[in-house]
The first five atom37 places (N, CA, C, CB, O) and aatype in JSON, in Angstrom:
{
  "aatype": [12, 11, 11, 2, 9, 10, 11, 10, 9, 10, 13, 15, 4, 10, 9, 9, 19, 7, 5, 5, 10, 10, 0, 5, 7, 14, 14, 3, 14, 14, 7, 3, 14, 15, 9, 7, 7, 14, 14, 19, 7, 7, 15, 0, 14, 9, 7, 7, 7, 15, 6, 9, 10, 10, 10, 12, 7, 10, 0, 18, 7, 15, 11, 11, 16, 18, 5, 13, 17, 11, 8, 11, 5, 11, 9, 6, 3],
  "atom_mask": [
    [1, 1, 1, 1, 1],
    [1, 1, 1, 1, 1],
    [1, 1, 1, 1, 1],
    [1, 1, 1, 1, 1],
    [1, 1, 1, 1, 1],
    [1, 1, 1, 1, 1],
    [1, 1, 1, 1, 1],
    [1, 1, 1, 1, 1],
    [1, 1, 1, 1, 1],
    [1, 1, 1, 1, 1],
    [1, 1, 1, 1, 1],
    [1, 1, 1, 1, 1],
    [1, 1, 1, 1, 1],
    [1, 1, 1, 1, 1],
    [1, 1, 1, 1, 1],
    [1, 1, 1, 1, 1],
    [1, 1, 1, 1, 1],
    [1, 1, 1, 0, 1],
    [1, 1, 1, 1, 1],
    [1, 1, 1, 1, 1],
    [1, 1, 1, 1, 1],
    [1, 1, 1, 1, 1],
    [1, 1, 1, 1, 1],
    [1, 1, 1, 1, 1],
    [1, 1, 1, 0, 1],
    [1, 1, 1, 1, 1],
    [1, 1, 1, 1, 1],
    [1, 1, 1, 1, 1],
    [1, 1, 1, 1, 1],
    [1, 1, 1, 1, 1],
    [1, 1, 1, 0, 1],
    [1, 1, 1, 1, 1],
    [1, 1, 1, 1, 1],
    [1, 1, 1, 1, 1],
    [1, 1, 1, 1, 1],
    [1, 1, 1, 0, 1],
    [1, 1, 1, 0, 1],
    [1, 1, 1, 1, 1],
    [1, 1, 1, 1, 1],
    [1, 1, 1, 1, 1],
    [1, 1, 1, 0, 1],
    [1, 1, 1, 0, 1],
    [1, 1, 1, 1, 1],
    [1, 1, 1, 1, 1],
    [1, 1, 1, 1, 1],
    [1, 1, 1, 1, 1],
    [1, 1, 1, 0, 1],
    [1, 1, 1, 0, 1],
    [1, 1, 1, 0, 1],
    [1, 1, 1, 1, 1],
    [1, 1, 1, 1, 1],
    [1, 1, 1, 1, 1],
    [1, 1, 1, 1, 1],
    [1, 1, 1, 1, 1],
    [1, 1, 1, 1, 1],
    [1, 1, 1, 1, 1],
    [1, 1, 1, 0, 1],
    [1, 1, 1, 1, 1],
    [1, 1, 1, 1, 1],
    [1, 1, 1, 1, 1],
    [1, 1, 1, 0, 1],
    [1, 1, 1, 1, 1],
    [1, 1, 1, 1, 1],
    [1, 1, 1, 1, 1],
    [1, 1, 1, 1, 1],
    [1, 1, 1, 1, 1],
    [1, 1, 1, 1, 1],
    [1, 1, 1, 1, 1],
    [1, 1, 1, 1, 1],
    [1, 1, 1, 1, 1],
    [1, 1, 1, 1, 1],
    [1, 1, 1, 1, 1],
    [1, 1, 1, 1, 1],
    [1, 1, 1, 1, 1],
    [1, 1, 1, 1, 1],
    [1, 1, 1, 1, 1],
    [1, 1, 1, 1, 1]
  ],
  "atom_positions": [
    [[160.04, 33.43, 76.19], [159.14, 32.58, 76.94], [157.68, 32.92, 76.61], [159.4, 32.71, 78.45], [156.85, 32.04, 76.45]],
    [[157.39, 34.23, 76.51], [156.03, 34.65, 76.22], [155.61, 34.2, 74.82], [155.89, 36.16, 76.35], [154.46, 33.84, 74.59]],
    [[156.57, 34.22, 73.88], [156.25, 33.79, 72.52], [155.9, 32.31, 72.49], [157.44, 34.08, 71.58], [154.97, 31.91, 71.78]],
    [[156.62, 31.5, 73.24], [156.34, 30.07, 73.28], [154.97, 29.79, 73.88], [157.42, 29.34, 74.06], [154.25, 28.92, 73.4]],
    [[154.62, 30.51, 74.93], [153.32, 30.32, 75.56], [152.21, 30.76, 74.6], [153.23, 31.12, 76.89], [151.19, 30.08, 74.48]],
    [[152.41, 31.87, 73.92], [151.43, 32.37, 72.96], [151.25, 31.37, 71.81], [151.86, 33.75, 72.41], [150.13, 31.11, 71.38]],
    [[152.36, 30.82, 71.32], [152.28, 29.82, 70.25], [151.54, 28.57, 70.73], [153.69, 29.44, 69.75], [150.74, 28.0, 69.99]],
    [[151.8, 28.14, 71.95], [151.14, 26.97, 72.51], [149.64, 27.2, 72.65], [151.75, 26.6, 73.87], [148.84, 26.31, 72.33]],
    [[149.25, 28.36, 73.12], [147.83, 28.68, 73.26], [147.15, 28.73, 71.88], [147.65, 30.02, 73.99], [146.06, 28.19, 71.71]],
    [[147.79, 29.38, 70.93], [147.24, 29.47, 69.59], [147.11, 28.08, 68.95], [148.11, 30.37, 68.71], [146.08, 27.77, 68.35]],
    [[148.13, 27.27, 69.08], [148.1, 25.92, 68.53], [146.99, 25.1, 69.18], [149.46, 25.23, 68.73], [146.28, 24.36, 68.5]],
    [[146.84, 25.21, 70.48], [145.79, 24.47, 71.19], [144.41, 24.91, 70.73], [145.93, 24.67, 72.71], [143.53, 24.07, 70.53]],
    [[144.21, 26.21, 70.57], [142.92, 26.71, 70.09], [142.61, 26.18, 68.69], [142.9, 28.24, 70.09], [141.47, 25.8, 68.41]],
    [[143.61, 26.16, 67.81], [143.4, 25.66, 66.45], [143.05, 24.18, 66.45], [144.64, 25.91, 65.6], [142.21, 23.75, 65.67]],
    [[143.68, 23.42, 67.31], [143.4, 21.98, 67.39], [141.98, 21.77, 67.9], [144.41, 21.27, 68.31], [141.25, 20.93, 67.35]],
    [[141.57, 22.5, 68.91], [140.24, 22.33, 69.49], [139.16, 22.75, 68.49], [140.1, 23.15, 70.79], [138.17, 22.05, 68.31]],
    [[139.37, 23.89, 67.83], [138.38, 24.37, 66.86], [138.35, 23.44, 65.65], [138.71, 25.81, 66.41], [137.28, 23.17, 65.11]],
    [[139.49, 22.95, 65.22], [139.55, 22.06, 64.07], [138.79, 20.76, 64.29], [0.0, 0.0, 0.0], [138.25, 20.2, 63.34]],
    [[138.76, 20.27, 65.5], [138.05, 19.02, 65.79], [136.54, 19.24, 65.83], [138.53, 18.43, 67.11], [135.78, 18.29, 65.68]],
    [[136.11, 20.46, 66.03], [134.69, 20.75, 66.11], [134.03, 20.93, 64.75], [134.47, 21.97, 66.94], [132.81, 20.86, 64.63]],
    [[134.84, 21.16, 63.72], [134.29, 21.36, 62.39], [133.88, 20.04, 61.78], [135.31, 22.06, 61.49], [134.55, 19.02, 61.94]],
    [[132.75, 20.06, 61.08], [132.27, 18.85, 60.43], [132.2, 19.1, 58.94], [130.88, 18.43, 60.99], [131.8, 20.18, 58.5]],
    [[132.58, 18.12, 58.17], [132.55, 18.24, 56.72], [131.14, 17.97, 56.21], [133.57, 17.28, 56.07], [130.35, 17.28, 56.85]],
    [[130.84, 18.52, 55.04], [129.55, 18.28, 54.41], [129.54, 16.88, 53.8], [129.26, 19.35, 53.33], [130.56, 16.42, 53.27]],
    [[128.43, 16.21, 53.88], [128.31, 14.86, 53.34], [128.35, 14.85, 51.83], [0.0, 0.0, 0.0], [128.16, 15.89, 51.2]],
    [[128.6, 13.69, 51.23], [128.67, 13.61, 49.77], [127.29, 13.81, 49.15], [129.26, 12.26, 49.33], [126.28, 13.57, 49.82]],
    [[127.22, 14.24, 47.9], [125.92, 14.43, 47.25], [125.28, 13.08, 46.94], [126.08, 15.25, 45.97], [125.93, 12.04, 46.96]],
    [[123.99, 13.12, 46.65], [123.28, 11.9, 46.29], [123.85, 11.36, 44.98], [121.76, 12.15, 46.17], [124.25, 12.14, 44.12]],
    [[123.88, 10.04, 44.82], [124.4, 9.48, 43.57], [123.47, 9.83, 42.41], [124.57, 7.95, 43.68], [122.26, 9.97, 42.61]],
    [[124.02, 9.96, 41.19], [123.18, 10.29, 40.05], [122.23, 9.14, 39.71], [124.04, 10.64, 38.84], [122.45, 7.99, 40.08]],
    [[121.19, 9.49, 39.0], [120.22, 8.48, 38.61], [120.77, 7.53, 37.55], [0.0, 0.0, 0.0], [121.89, 7.72, 37.06]],
    [[120.0, 6.55, 37.21], [120.41, 5.57, 36.22], [120.37, 6.2, 34.83], [119.49, 4.31, 36.27], [119.33, 6.73, 34.45]],
    [[121.47, 6.18, 34.05], [121.48, 6.81, 32.73], [120.49, 6.19, 31.76], [122.86, 6.74, 32.14], [120.02, 6.87, 30.85]],
    [[120.18, 4.9, 31.93], [119.25, 4.26, 31.01], [117.82, 4.74, 31.22], [119.32, 2.74, 31.17], [117.0, 4.61, 30.31]],
    [[117.51, 5.28, 32.37], [116.16, 5.77, 32.67], [116.03, 7.24, 32.28], [115.83, 5.58, 34.16], [114.91, 7.75, 32.2]],
    [[117.1, 7.92, 32.04], [117.04, 9.33, 31.68], [117.78, 10.23, 32.65], [0.0, 0.0, 0.0], [117.66, 11.45, 32.58]],
    [[118.54, 9.64, 33.55], [119.33, 10.42, 34.48], [120.57, 10.98, 33.8], [0.0, 0.0, 0.0], [120.79, 10.73, 32.62]],
    [[121.38, 11.72, 34.54], [122.61, 12.27, 33.93], [123.59, 11.16, 33.58], [123.28, 13.27, 34.89], [123.48, 10.05, 34.11]],
    [[124.55, 11.43, 32.68], [125.52, 10.41, 32.31], [126.36, 9.96, 33.5], [126.42, 10.92, 31.21], [126.46, 10.66, 34.5]],
    [[126.96, 8.79, 33.37], [127.72, 8.19, 34.47], [128.87, 9.07, 34.93], [128.25, 6.83, 34.05], [129.11, 9.18, 36.13]],
    [[129.57, 9.71, 34.01], [130.72, 10.53, 34.36], [130.35, 11.9, 34.89], [0.0, 0.0, 0.0], [131.25, 12.66, 35.25]],
    [[129.09, 12.23, 34.95], [128.66, 13.56, 35.37], [128.31, 14.38, 34.15], [0.0, 0.0, 0.0], [128.43, 13.92, 33.01]],
    [[127.87, 15.6, 34.38], [127.43, 16.42, 33.26], [128.28, 17.68, 33.09], [125.98, 16.8, 33.43], [127.85, 18.62, 32.42]],
    [[129.44, 17.73, 33.68], [130.31, 18.9, 33.56], [131.01, 18.9, 32.21], [131.34, 18.92, 34.71], [131.5, 17.86, 31.76]],
    [[131.07, 20.06, 31.55], [131.77, 20.12, 30.27], [133.28, 20.0, 30.46], [131.43, 21.42, 29.53], [133.83, 20.46, 31.46]],
    [[133.95, 19.4, 29.5], [135.39, 19.19, 29.6], [136.15, 20.28, 28.86], [135.77, 17.83, 29.05], [137.23, 20.67, 29.29]],
    [[135.61, 20.78, 27.75], [136.35, 21.66, 26.85], [136.7, 23.02, 27.39], [0.0, 0.0, 0.0], [137.74, 23.56, 27.0]],
    [[135.92, 23.63, 28.27], [136.15, 25.0, 28.71], [137.5, 25.22, 29.36], [0.0, 0.0, 0.0], [138.19, 26.19, 29.04]],
    [[137.88, 24.36, 30.26], [139.14, 24.53, 30.96], [140.35, 24.27, 30.08], [0.0, 0.0, 0.0], [141.38, 24.94, 30.21]],
    [[140.24, 23.31, 29.18], [141.38, 23.0, 28.32], [141.62, 24.12, 27.32], [141.15, 21.67, 27.59], [142.77, 24.4, 26.97]],
    [[140.57, 24.77, 26.85], [140.74, 25.88, 25.91], [141.47, 27.04, 26.59], [139.37, 26.35, 25.37], [142.37, 27.65, 26.01]],
    [[141.07, 27.35, 27.8], [141.72, 28.44, 28.55], [143.18, 28.09, 28.8], [140.99, 28.7, 29.9], [144.06, 28.94, 28.65]],
    [[143.44, 26.84, 29.17], [144.82, 26.41, 29.43], [145.68, 26.53, 28.18], [144.83, 24.97, 29.93], [146.82, 26.98, 28.25]],
    [[145.14, 26.13, 27.03], [145.89, 26.24, 25.77], [146.15, 27.7, 25.4], [145.13, 25.54, 24.64], [147.24, 28.03, 24.95]],
    [[145.16, 28.56, 25.6], [145.35, 29.99, 25.29], [146.4, 30.62, 26.2], [144.02, 30.73, 25.43], [147.21, 31.43, 25.75]],
    [[146.37, 30.26, 27.47], [147.36, 30.8, 28.4], [148.76, 30.3, 28.04], [147.02, 30.42, 29.86], [149.73, 31.06, 28.13]],
    [[148.89, 29.05, 27.64], [150.17, 28.51, 27.22], [150.68, 29.19, 25.96], [0.0, 0.0, 0.0], [151.87, 29.47, 25.83]],
    [[149.76, 29.47, 25.02], [150.13, 30.17, 23.8], [150.61, 31.58, 24.1], [148.96, 30.21, 22.84], [151.6, 32.04, 23.53]],
    [[149.91, 32.27, 25.0], [150.31, 33.63, 25.37], [151.67, 33.63, 26.06], [149.25, 34.27, 26.29], [152.51, 34.48, 25.77]],
    [[151.9, 32.67, 26.96], [153.18, 32.59, 27.67], [154.32, 32.28, 26.7], [153.11, 31.51, 28.77], [155.39, 32.88, 26.78]],
    [[154.08, 31.34, 25.79], [155.1, 31.0, 24.8], [155.42, 32.16, 23.88], [0.0, 0.0, 0.0], [156.58, 32.39, 23.52]],
    [[154.39, 32.91, 23.49], [154.6, 34.09, 22.64], [155.42, 35.14, 23.36], [153.25, 34.69, 22.2], [156.32, 35.75, 22.78]],
    [[155.13, 35.35, 24.63], [155.87, 36.33, 25.41], [157.34, 35.94, 25.52], [155.26, 36.48, 26.82], [158.23, 36.77, 25.32]],
    [[157.59, 34.66, 25.82], [158.97, 34.19, 25.95], [159.72, 34.28, 24.62], [159.0, 32.74, 26.47], [160.9, 34.63, 24.6]],
    [[159.05, 33.98, 23.51], [159.67, 34.08, 22.2], [160.02, 35.52, 21.88], [158.73, 33.51, 21.12], [161.11, 35.8, 21.37]],
    [[159.11, 36.44, 22.18], [159.37, 37.86, 21.94], [160.53, 38.36, 22.79], [158.1, 38.68, 22.22], [161.39, 39.1, 22.3]],
    [[160.56, 37.97, 24.07], [161.66, 38.39, 24.95], [162.99, 37.84, 24.43], [161.41, 37.91, 26.39], [164.0, 38.56, 24.46]],
    [[163.02, 36.59, 23.97], [164.24, 36.01, 23.44], [164.69, 36.76, 22.2], [164.04, 34.52, 23.13], [165.87, 37.08, 22.05]],
    [[163.74, 37.06, 21.29], [164.05, 37.78, 20.06], [164.57, 39.19, 20.37], [162.8, 37.86, 19.16], [165.52, 39.66, 19.75]],
    [[163.94, 39.86, 21.35], [164.35, 41.21, 21.73], [165.76, 41.18, 22.33], [163.35, 41.82, 22.74], [166.58, 42.05, 22.03]],
    [[166.04, 40.18, 23.18], [167.35, 40.05, 23.8], [168.42, 39.77, 22.72], [167.33, 38.91, 24.86], [169.53, 40.31, 22.78]],
    [[168.07, 38.93, 21.77], [169.0, 38.58, 20.7], [169.32, 39.81, 19.85], [168.42, 37.45, 19.83], [170.47, 40.0, 19.46]],
    [[168.33, 40.64, 19.57], [168.54, 41.86, 18.8], [169.44, 42.86, 19.55], [167.19, 42.51, 18.47], [170.26, 43.55, 18.96]],
    [[169.26, 42.91, 20.87], [170.05, 43.81, 21.7], [171.52, 43.38, 21.72], [169.48, 43.85, 23.13], [172.41, 44.23, 21.71]],
    [[171.77, 42.08, 21.75], [173.15, 41.58, 21.77], [173.83, 41.83, 20.43], [173.17, 40.07, 22.1], [175.02, 42.17, 20.4]],
    [[173.11, 41.68, 19.33], [173.71, 41.87, 18.01], [174.04, 43.32, 17.72], [172.79, 41.35, 16.95], [174.95, 43.59, 16.94]],
    [[173.34, 44.26, 18.33], [173.59, 45.68, 18.08], [174.8, 46.18, 18.78], [172.42, 46.49, 18.49], [175.13, 47.36, 18.66]]
  ]
}
C-alpha cells in the first residue's frame, strides 16, 4: 500500500512539474541567400558525421571478420 501511495505522489509531482516547463522558441529564420545570407539548407557540414560512421562500420566489420577467421582456425585445429 505504501509503495502505491509513493508511486502516486511521485507521478503527480512529475506531471505537475512537467506542465510548468516551457520549451525554447525556434530560432530566427535565415536571411535571404541572394542577399548574402546563409544557404537555404543551413550551413552545417555534411561530411563529418558520415566519415565517422563509415570508419566505425569498417572497424566493426574488421573485428567480426577477424573473430570469424580466428574461430574457423580454432575449429580446424
